[in-house]
Backbone as CSV, one residue per row, in Angstrom:
resi,resn,N_x,N_y,N_z,CA_x,CA_y,CA_z,C_x,C_y,C_z
1,MET,-63.854,42.232,38.786,-64.427,42.606,40.830,-64.799,44.058,40.188
2,HIS,-65.930,44.780,40.806,-66.488,45.901,40.681,-66.290,47.152,41.368
3,SER,-65.349,45.866,42.666,-64.665,46.758,43.989,-64.588,48.764,44.426
4,SER,-64.020,48.112,43.316,-63.537,50.180,43.541,-64.126,51.258,42.968
5,LYS,-64.235,52.072,44.511,-64.983,53.353,44.087,-64.772,54.241,43.038
6,ALA,-63.644,52.968,41.933,-63.843,54.314,40.614,-65.106,53.563,39.525
7,HIS,-65.799,52.657,39.954,-67.251,52.827,38.587,-67.927,52.995,39.930
8,LEU,-67.712,54.090,40.872,-69.216,55.345,41.174,-68.329,56.616,40.603
9,HIS,-67.673,56.931,39.601,-67.322,57.823,39.000,-67.774,58.138,37.766
10,GLY,-68.539,59.973,37.603,-69.879,59.979,37.230,-71.285,59.080,37.467
11,VAL,-70.929,59.169,37.961,-72.682,57.965,38.686,-73.230,58.255,39.826
12,THR,-74.018,59.342,39.399,-74.897,60.370,39.983,-75.915,59.451,41.199
13,LEU,-75.490,59.891,42.721,-76.257,58.764,43.682,-78.370,59.212,43.334
14,GLU,-79.110,59.915,42.373,-79.772,59.152,41.966,-79.963,58.634,40.466
15,ALA,-78.675,58.227,40.319,-78.846,57.334,38.152,-77.976,55.923,39.795
16,LEU,-77.750,55.989,40.169,-76.987,54.423,41.144,-78.564,53.904,41.859
17,LEU,-79.478,54.553,42.578,-80.628,54.389,43.109,-81.421,54.352,41.850
18,ASN,-81.483,54.997,41.107,-82.976,54.049,39.748,-82.378,53.252,39.483
19,ALA,-80.764,52.775,39.137,-80.452,51.249,38.971,-80.519,50.596,39.908
20,LEU,-80.700,50.358,41.215,-80.875,49.729,41.698,-82.058,49.124,42.563
21,VAL,-82.944,50.358,42.218,-84.376,50.126,41.802,-85.144,49.251,40.711
22,ALA,-84.259,48.715,39.741,-84.313,48.851,37.866,-83.961,47.426,38.607
23,ARG,-83.368,46.819,39.281,-82.866,45.547,39.378,-82.928,45.065,40.655
24,TYR,-82.931,45.257,41.642,-84.333,44.563,43.030,-85.674,44.796,43.460
25,GLY,-85.627,46.490,42.865,-86.742,46.222,44.312,-86.373,47.623,45.132
26,TRP,-87.351,47.894,45.882,-87.424,48.427,47.146,-87.542,47.847,48.202
27,ALA,-88.546,46.352,48.417,-88.056,45.196,49.374,-86.871,45.189,49.149
28,GLU,-86.592,44.820,47.944,-85.132,43.568,48.164,-84.101,44.971,48.220
29,MET,-84.138,46.597,47.945,-83.051,46.963,48.728,-83.125,46.941,50.424
30,ALA,-84.376,47.417,50.685,-84.572,47.079,52.577,-84.237,46.183,53.016
31,ARG,-83.750,44.857,53.018,-83.555,44.173,53.337,-81.561,44.373,53.033
32,GLN,-81.252,44.333,52.375,-79.636,44.241,51.657,-79.868,45.663,53.129
33,VAL,-79.839,46.994,52.819,-79.618,47.863,53.708,-80.971,48.420,54.954
34,ASN,-81.223,48.306,56.155,-82.379,48.211,56.698,-81.946,49.997,57.117
35,ILE,-82.507,50.532,56.455,-83.232,52.087,56.401,-84.672,52.754,56.062
36,ASN,-85.338,53.258,56.308,-86.547,53.910,56.973,-87.184,54.520,55.409
37,CYS,-85.936,55.166,54.303,-86.281,55.214,53.219,-86.307,54.830,51.919
38,PHE,-86.066,53.051,52.005,-86.198,52.321,51.920,-87.679,51.601,52.041
39,LYS,-87.698,51.136,52.995,-88.611,50.964,53.222,-90.175,51.166,53.486
40,SER,-90.189,52.112,54.410,-91.510,53.457,54.679,-92.096,54.178,53.523
41,ASP,-92.675,54.254,52.834,-93.509,55.320,50.944,-92.333,54.788,50.577
42,PRO,-91.231,54.100,49.819,-89.474,54.905,49.073,-90.249,55.366,48.860
43,SER,-88.856,56.589,48.032,-89.269,57.490,47.204,-87.740,57.641,46.605
44,ILE,-87.338,57.659,45.053,-86.323,58.784,44.721,-85.447,59.943,45.645
45,LYS,-87.174,60.606,45.891,-86.533,61.825,46.112,-86.593,61.767,48.342
46,SER,-86.955,60.219,48.414,-86.553,60.410,50.159,-85.864,60.327,50.588
47,SER,-85.189,58.918,49.462,-83.910,58.542,49.420,-82.261,59.123,49.867
48,LEU,-82.744,59.735,48.356,-82.202,61.065,47.966,-81.890,62.374,49.596
49,LYS,-82.199,62.835,49.870,-82.378,63.404,50.624,-81.293,63.128,52.331
50,PHE,-82.070,61.750,53.245,-81.732,60.995,53.788,-80.266,60.385,53.470
51,LEU,-79.668,59.830,52.620,-78.954,59.167,51.762,-77.165,60.167,51.234
52,ARG,-78.258,62.066,51.289,-77.014,62.867,51.830,-77.005,63.080,52.657
53,ARG,-77.448,62.777,53.570,-77.413,63.867,54.772,-76.442,62.804,56.589
54,THR,-76.558,61.491,55.582,-76.246,59.934,56.253,-75.243,59.594,55.719
55,PRO,-73.804,59.349,55.768,-72.538,59.298,55.208,-72.890,57.642,55.324
56,TRP,-72.926,57.111,56.223,-72.585,56.592,56.507,-73.578,54.901,55.907
57,ALA,-74.666,55.719,55.670,-75.785,54.624,54.636,-75.708,54.636,53.279
58,ARG,-74.627,55.868,53.265,-74.589,55.682,51.659,-73.804,54.738,51.341
59,LYS,-72.321,54.880,51.950,-71.568,54.289,51.476,-71.634,52.393,51.557
60,GLU,-73.237,52.366,52.589,-73.798,50.745,52.598,-74.626,50.690,50.793
61,VAL,-75.414,51.767,50.006,-75.698,52.271,49.183,-74.900,52.012,47.980
62,GLU,-73.982,52.708,48.150,-72.315,52.689,46.314,-71.988,51.515,46.960
63,ALA,-71.677,50.657,48.029,-70.944,49.305,48.374,-71.893,47.827,47.295
64,MET,-73.614,48.240,47.881,-74.991,48.036,47.076,-74.607,47.483,45.195
65,TYR,-74.760,48.569,44.839,-74.310,48.978,43.611,-73.446,48.846,42.983
66,LEU,-72.553,48.807,43.945,-71.400,48.609,43.640,-70.828,46.491,43.291
67,ALA,-71.784,45.848,44.253,-71.733,44.799,44.070,-72.793,43.572,42.966
68,SER,-73.874,45.187,42.660,-74.562,44.669,41.804,-74.248,44.574,40.481
69,LEU,-73.774,45.045,40.419,-72.650,44.974,39.949,-71.963,43.682,38.404
70,ASP,-71.804,42.870,39.892,-71.660,41.206,40.142,-71.805,40.940,40.203
71,ASP,-73.170,41.438,40.113,-74.350,40.149,40.736,-74.552,39.865,38.884
72,ASP,-74.491,38.493,38.679,-75.207,37.335,37.599,-76.862,37.290,37.653
73,ALA,-76.992,37.706,39.018,-78.788,36.606,38.877,-78.989,37.599,38.172
74,PRO,-80.514,37.239,37.496,-81.847,37.919,36.585,-82.081,38.695,37.543
75,VAL,-82.669,39.716,36.685,-82.843,41.372,36.703,-84.357,40.778,37.609
76,GLU,-84.731,42.037,38.102,-86.352,41.538,38.651,-87.307,42.850,38.185
77,LYS,-88.170,42.515,36.829,-88.635,43.793,36.017,-88.899,44.735,37.030
78,ALA,-88.154,45.518,36.302,-88.542,46.423,36.689,-90.271,46.674,36.647
79,ASP,-90.695,48.019,37.804,-92.248,48.541,38.174,-92.197,49.201,38.116
80,PRO,-92.380,49.992,36.954,-92.332,51.598,36.594,-93.105,52.591,37.920
81,TRP,-93.467,52.264,38.501,-94.336,52.714,39.953,-93.374,52.619,40.972
82,ALA,-92.050,52.330,41.122,-91.297,51.583,42.416,-90.273,52.205,42.952
83,ASN,-90.491,53.862,42.641,-90.555,54.941,43.146,-90.968,55.993,43.161
84,TRP,-92.398,55.332,42.467,-93.860,56.810,42.831,-93.378,57.269,43.907
85,GLN,-93.816,58.599,44.162,-94.465,57.955,45.879,-95.925,58.038,45.428
86,LYS,-96.270,57.178,46.266,-97.667,56.913,46.562,-98.911,57.288,47.290
87,LYS,-99.803,58.277,46.692,-100.642,58.754,46.718,-101.999,57.932,46.768
88,LYS,-103.198,58.147,47.642,-104.387,57.124,47.494,-105.642,58.028,46.748
89,PRO,-105.762,56.727,46.115,-105.719,56.551,44.758,-107.441,58.319,44.299
90,LEU,-107.101,58.479,43.552,-107.975,59.008,43.269,-109.822,58.541,42.536
91,PRO,-111.367,59.037,42.549,-111.956,58.299,41.949,-111.884,58.948,41.041
92,GLN,-112.469,57.472,39.582,-112.499,58.302,38.033,-112.988,59.604,38.060
93,ASP,-113.809,60.354,38.373,-114.138,61.655,38.034,-113.770,63.007,38.459
94,THR,-112.161,62.864,38.829,-111.744,63.414,39.788,-111.434,64.748,39.284
95,ILE,-110.935,65.736,39.503,-111.139,66.920,39.307,-110.040,67.670,39.384
96,MET,-108.238,66.790,39.954,-108.099,67.290,39.574,-106.639,65.776,40.452
97,GLN,-105.548,66.422,40.027,-104.453,65.585,40.643,-102.766,65.912,40.181
98,SER,-102.644,65.080,41.260,-101.098,65.650,40.899,-99.987,64.552,41.158
99,TRP,-98.609,64.955,40.521,-97.552,65.119,40.412,-95.867,65.404,41.150
100,SER,-95.120,64.189,40.850,-93.868,64.802,41.081,-93.042,64.480,40.350
101,SER,-92.182,64.602,39.009,-91.852,64.889,37.656,-90.695,63.977,38.323
102,LYS,-90.093,63.893,39.112,-88.621,63.639,39.291,-89.015,62.766,40.242
103,ASP,-89.600,61.735,40.722,-90.588,60.843,41.195,-90.451,59.088,40.336
104,PHE,-91.216,60.253,38.561,-91.575,58.974,38.138,-89.957,58.020,37.579
105,THR,-90.234,56.777,37.616,-89.414,55.814,36.533,-89.404,55.080,35.332
106,ALA,-89.781,55.158,34.519,-90.836,54.208,33.539,-89.937,53.287,33.580
107,ASP,-90.202,51.961,33.599,-89.101,50.632,32.700,-88.833,50.562,32.130
108,ARG,-88.891,51.150,30.608,-87.881,51.666,29.883,-88.051,52.606,29.074
109,ALA,-87.476,53.241,27.672,-86.712,54.441,28.030,-87.840,54.435,26.587
110,TRP,-88.042,56.057,27.167,-90.013,56.681,26.102,-90.667,56.484,26.958
111,GLY,-90.191,55.194,27.970,-91.649,54.837,29.524,-92.915,56.334,29.863
112,ALA,-93.767,56.061,29.486,-94.951,57.370,30.121,-96.296,57.340,30.615
113,LEU,-96.932,58.148,31.475,-97.338,57.909,32.414,-97.752,58.394,31.798
114,ASP,-99.390,58.571,31.454,-100.406,59.227,30.610,-101.022,60.594,31.865
115,ILE,-101.101,61.296,31.543,-101.739,62.510,32.287,-103.472,63.239,32.234
116,ALA,-103.171,63.150,30.347,-104.439,63.279,30.673,-104.933,63.650,28.451
117,ASN,-106.086,63.359,29.220,-106.659,63.214,27.141,-107.358,64.434,27.498
118,PHE,-106.948,65.661,25.879,-108.616,66.122,25.459,-108.462,66.013,24.007
119,SER,-110.267,65.822,23.938,-110.109,65.217,22.625,-109.339,65.260,21.267
120,GLY,-108.746,63.657,21.613,-107.384,63.646,20.802,-106.082,64.068,21.300
121,THR,-105.656,65.431,21.600,-104.688,65.933,22.601,-103.935,64.247,23.424
122,THR,-102.184,63.572,23.930,-102.066,63.582,24.748,-101.356,64.548,25.831
123,VAL,-101.688,64.485,26.900,-100.041,64.819,27.594,-99.455,63.786,28.346
124,ARG,-99.090,63.558,28.327,-98.009,62.716,28.735,-96.621,62.924,29.563
125,LEU,-96.185,61.945,30.809,-95.135,62.269,31.162,-94.028,61.296,30.877
126,HIS,-93.182,61.561,30.223,-92.075,60.792,29.392,-90.615,60.775,30.520
127,TRP,-90.382,58.550,30.835,-89.005,58.936,30.968,-87.940,58.517,30.339
128,THR,-87.008,58.899,30.312,-85.777,58.121,28.917,-84.146,58.067,29.000
129,ASP,-83.853,57.840,29.179,-82.081,57.527,29.097,-81.340,56.995,27.355
130,GLN,-82.693,57.067,27.118,-81.952,56.747,25.728,-82.537,57.026,24.030
131,PRO,-81.565,57.709,23.426,-82.581,58.559,22.379,-84.073,58.217,21.605
132,TYR,-84.342,58.681,20.818,-85.684,58.264,20.725,-85.120,57.831,18.824
133,ILE,-86.395,58.193,17.515,-85.812,57.906,16.614,-86.093,59.473,15.539
134,TRP,-85.422,59.192,14.386,-86.165,60.146,13.521,-87.223,60.215,12.865
135,HIS,-88.285,61.160,12.936,-89.050,60.929,13.138,-90.222,62.313,12.391
136,ILE,-91.178,62.021,11.175,-91.209,63.134,11.026,-92.794,63.933,11.890
137,ILE,-93.562,64.063,11.481,-94.197,65.021,12.848,-95.804,64.930,11.880
138,ASP,-97.226,64.236,11.800,-97.821,64.796,11.354,-99.143,65.576,11.941
139,GLY,-98.413,65.665,13.124,-99.509,67.135,14.025,-98.198,67.567,14.686
140,GLN,-99.223,68.900,15.499,-97.848,69.747,16.685,-98.051,68.507,17.835
141,GLU,-96.610,69.144,18.024,-96.418,68.480,19.261,-95.989,69.413,19.897
142,GLY,-95.843,69.916,21.212,-94.537,70.217,22.460,-93.680,69.522,23.624
143,PHE,-93.077,70.015,24.055,-92.096,69.479,24.665,-92.132,70.359,26.041
144,ALA,-91.849,69.659,26.934,-91.891,70.611,28.329,-90.529,69.524,29.292
145,GLY,-89.716,70.715,29.166,-88.590,69.711,30.449,-89.107,69.525,31.245
146,MET,-88.920,68.945,31.903,-89.164,68.642,33.397,-87.971,67.910,34.586
147,ASP,-87.582,67.440,33.772,-86.130,67.335,35.183,-84.994,66.459,33.729
148,GLY,-84.173,66.638,33.932,-83.034,66.228,33.177,-82.590,67.306,31.594
149,GLN,-81.756,67.014,31.347,-81.179,66.983,29.779,-81.353,66.963,28.722
150,VAL,-82.167,66.969,27.318,-82.848,66.363,26.245,-82.062,67.718,25.014
151,ALA,-80.962,66.708,23.997,-80.690,67.466,22.958,-81.707,67.060,21.947
152,MET,-82.588,68.475,20.698,-83.097,68.479,20.733,-82.530,67.776,18.894
153,HIS,-82.671,67.595,18.436,-81.896,67.170,16.872,-83.104,67.869,16.076
154,VAL,-83.119,68.521,15.567,-83.779,68.831,14.094,-83.283,69.502,13.190
155,ASN,-84.259,69.112,11.773,-83.253,69.015,10.331,-84.584,70.153,10.143
156,VAL,-82.939,70.922,9.220,-83.749,72.558,9.152,-82.740,72.737,7.227
157,ASP,-84.431,72.513,6.544,-83.391,72.657,5.046,-82.417,71.849,4.888
158,GLY,-82.704,70.544,5.399,-81.798,69.413,4.766,-80.204,69.637,5.978
159,GLU,-80.539,70.734,6.456,-78.866,70.858,7.852,-79.984,70.162,9.401
160,GLU,-79.049,69.484,9.993,-79.282,69.025,11.195,-78.645,70.395,12.699
161,GLN,-79.450,70.768,12.970,-78.716,71.558,14.042,-79.878,70.824,15.890
162,ILE,-79.170,71.960,16.717,-79.511,71.023,18.369,-80.319,72.050,18.648
163,ILE,-80.706,71.598,19.836,-81.826,72.612,19.832,-81.455,71.854,21.543
164,MET,-80.596,72.952,23.059,-81.133,72.218,24.319,-82.077,72.702,24.990
165,LEU,-82.611,70.699,25.817,-83.536,71.699,26.576,-83.661,70.895,28.134
166,ASN,-83.164,72.262,28.789,-82.817,72.057,30.191,-84.651,72.188,30.716
167,ALA,-84.860,71.299,31.919,-85.622,72.099,33.099,-86.343,73.631,32.880
168,GLY,-88.495,73.422,32.903,-88.537,74.738,32.652,-88.522,74.834,31.001
169,ASP,-87.428,74.214,30.081,-87.898,75.155,28.806,-89.298,73.863,28.192
170,ILE,-89.000,74.801,26.989,-90.545,74.250,26.188,-89.937,74.101,24.833
171,PHE,-90.042,72.600,24.085,-89.673,73.109,22.679,-91.129,72.544,21.984
172,TYR,-91.529,73.782,20.600,-92.680,73.676,19.796,-92.403,72.427,18.467
173,ALA,-92.502,71.808,18.314,-92.587,70.339,16.503,-94.109,71.371,15.800
174,GLY,-93.619,71.873,14.469,-95.391,72.235,14.131,-95.140,71.314,13.365
175,VAL,-96.522,70.687,12.349,-96.714,70.065,11.243,-95.649,69.314,10.105
176,GLY,-94.796,67.929,10.262,-94.043,68.366,9.273,-92.530,68.546,9.461
177,CYS,-92.046,68.211,11.423,-90.850,69.148,11.551,-90.396,68.161,11.663
178,GLU,-88.885,67.405,10.893,-88.498,66.626,11.115,-87.475,66.465,12.882
179,HIS,-87.515,65.950,14.007,-86.409,65.611,14.531,-86.403,64.474,15.450
180,VAL,-85.437,64.770,16.170,-85.461,63.780,17.470,-84.848,63.581,18.674
181,ALA,-84.983,63.469,19.712,-85.229,63.430,21.150,-83.412,62.325,21.574
182,HIS,-82.748,63.399,22.417,-80.999,62.977,22.978,-80.528,63.413,24.013
183,PRO,-81.732,62.520,25.065,-81.779,62.632,26.076,-80.334,62.334,26.155
184,GLN,-79.654,63.372,26.982,-78.278,63.767,28.017,-78.245,63.070,29.628
185,GLY,-78.066,61.792,29.497,-78.488,61.229,30.954,-80.341,60.294,30.451
186,ALA,-79.886,60.418,32.695,-81.447,60.469,32.833,-82.538,62.110,32.263
187,ALA,-83.688,61.302,32.367,-84.612,63.073,30.643,-85.978,62.697,31.799
188,ARG,-87.051,63.426,32.012,-88.145,63.001,31.816,-88.937,64.930,30.816
189,ILE,-89.439,64.239,31.464,-89.960,64.946,29.371,-91.599,64.700,29.056
190,LEU,-92.611,66.442,29.521,-93.926,66.471,29.244,-94.253,66.478,27.883
191,VAL,-94.843,65.815,27.157,-93.909,66.009,26.195,-96.587,65.905,25.512
192,ILE,-96.646,67.321,24.312,-98.470,66.734,24.425,-98.424,66.810,22.697
193,GLU,-99.076,65.922,22.025,-99.269,65.353,20.687,-100.982,65.301,21.071
194,LYS,-100.593,65.093,20.099,-102.189,64.525,19.138,-102.133,62.438,19.665
195,VAL,-103.321,61.855,19.463,-103.215,60.508,19.783,-102.599,60.068,18.531
196,GLY,-101.752,58.761,18.958,-100.566,57.885,17.751,-99.984,58.534,17.381
197,SER,-99.700,59.653,17.868,-97.484,59.737,16.909,-97.301,59.595,17.564
198,VAL,-95.975,59.160,16.179,-95.086,58.632,16.440,-94.303,59.257,17.633
């Protein structure tokens, strides 16, 4: 039984919400806890703001999370856009668009949102809570920390070095760089690389 608050220790409100969205989706969450931030244009950002200001609602959401730990029901396939702020779709020939990276969560580790493709170079927003794999790149790569923290493990002359990438930090890897990214919890990273990179 997971009804103890001890099971909330170390779980941030954002992580708790992401877990609930992945398990139930916004509609079921709104059915279980009747609050507008789950019903009307739901997003992680708006829910965090409301729940941080409203203790009674936060307690109900925490109780729902604890109950979900005991729930053996099959997990609803997560919609990678479930907690994305809804925006009106732009025409195909649009010249601009904006996103809030903190609101993006993919349905799997290293899931991505394609932002742009410049003649074979892609710009993608990745969400992950799991490490990638060690690999040697055959093209240049750029990483910009958008949210969370990532430990970039790099092989330099046979020795592993770790470079911490925080929100706002940029990491460049040149051709032949052997590295692996280890997020420290959930993280969002903007990656610029050639099409088809590993």
